[in-house]
C-alpha positions in Angstrom: 9.5 -10.2 6.9 9.2 -10.7 3.1 6.8 -8.4 1.2 4.2 -10.2 -0.9 4.3 -8.5 -4.2 1.8 -9.1 -7.1 3.3 -11.6 -9.5 5.7 -13.2 -7.0 4.7 -16.7 -5.8 1.2 -16.8 -7.0 -0.6 -16.7 -10.4 -1.2 -13.3 -12.0 -4.8 -14.3 -12.7 -5.6 -14.8 -9.0 -4.1 -11.4 -8.1 -6.1 -9.7 -10.9 -9.3 -11.4 -9.8 -8.7 -10.5 -6.1 -8.0 -6.8 -7.0 -11.0 -6.6 -9.3 -13.3 -7.7 -6.5 -12.6 -4.6 -4.3 -11.0 -1.2 -4.4 -7.4 -1.6 -3.1 -6.3 1.4 -0.9 -3.3 3.3 -2.4 -0.8 5.3 -0.3 2.2 7.5 -1.0 5.0 9.2 0.9 5.3 12.7 -0.6 5.9 14.2 2.9 8.9 11.9 3.4 7.8 10.8 6.9 9.5 7.9 8.7 6.3 5.9 9.3 2.8 5.9 7.7 0.0 4.4 9.8 -2.7 2.9 7.6 -6.0 1.0 8.2 -5.4 -1.8 5.7 -3.1 -4.8 5.7 -3.3 -5.2 1.9 -2.7 -2.1 -0.2 -0.7 -0.4 -3.0 2.3 1.8 -2.5 2.9 4.3 -5.2 5.9 6.0 -3.7 5.1 9.6 -4.6 2.1 11.1 -6.2 2.0 10.9 -10.0 4.0 11.7 -12.2 6.8 11.0 -9.7 5.4 7.6 -8.6 7.3 4.3 -8.6 5.7 1.2 -10.0 2.5 0.6 -8.1 3.4 -2.4 -5.9 0.8 -4.5 -4.0 1.9 -5.2 -0.5 0.3 -7.7 1.9 1.3 -7.6 5.6 -0.3 -10.9 6.3 -0.3 -11.4 10.1 2.4 -8.7 10.7 1.6 -5.2 11.7 4.2 -3.4 9.5 5.9 -3.8 6.2 8.5 -1.9 4.2 8.0 -1.0 0.5 10.8 -2.6 -1.5 10.9 0.3 -3.9 10.9 3.4 -1.7 11.6 1.9 1.7 8.5 3.5 3.3 7.6 1.8 6.6 3.8 1.2 6.7 2.3 0.3 10.1 -1.2 -1.2 10.5 -3.6 0.7 12.8 -7.0 -1.1 13.2 -8.6 2.2 14.4 -8.2 3.7 10.9 -10.5 3.2 7.9 -9.0 0.9 5.2 -8.4 3.9 2.9 -7.2 6.2 5.7 -3.6 7.1 6.7 -1.8 9.0 9.4 -0.6 11.5 8.2 -3.9 12.0 6.3 -2.1 13.4 3.3 -0.5 10.0 2.5 -3.8 8.4 1.5 -4.1 8.7 -2.3 -7.6 9.7 -3.3 -9.5 7.0 -5.3 -9.7 9.2 -8.4 -5.9 9.4 -8.5 -5.2 5.7 -8.2 
């Protein structure tokens, strides 16, 4: 499984247009859990909450159900029962105002 990161393999303009059309969910792993279940297949990982965050990386699971962030090695697993901006544990969902 290869993470699809913004700027790798497709034009920057297409990624910017895509991200401008909708609010992309952001998640972090401050608690240091082994797995974070999320309700989105396309999202941003910020590592930890600011100011201790890593570069905000766009991840796209595609047809897979899980992906590992290449910066912080957090394993994200898709759960279709969760809202797109929700996570389990709940504290790993970054509030929209913080993103």
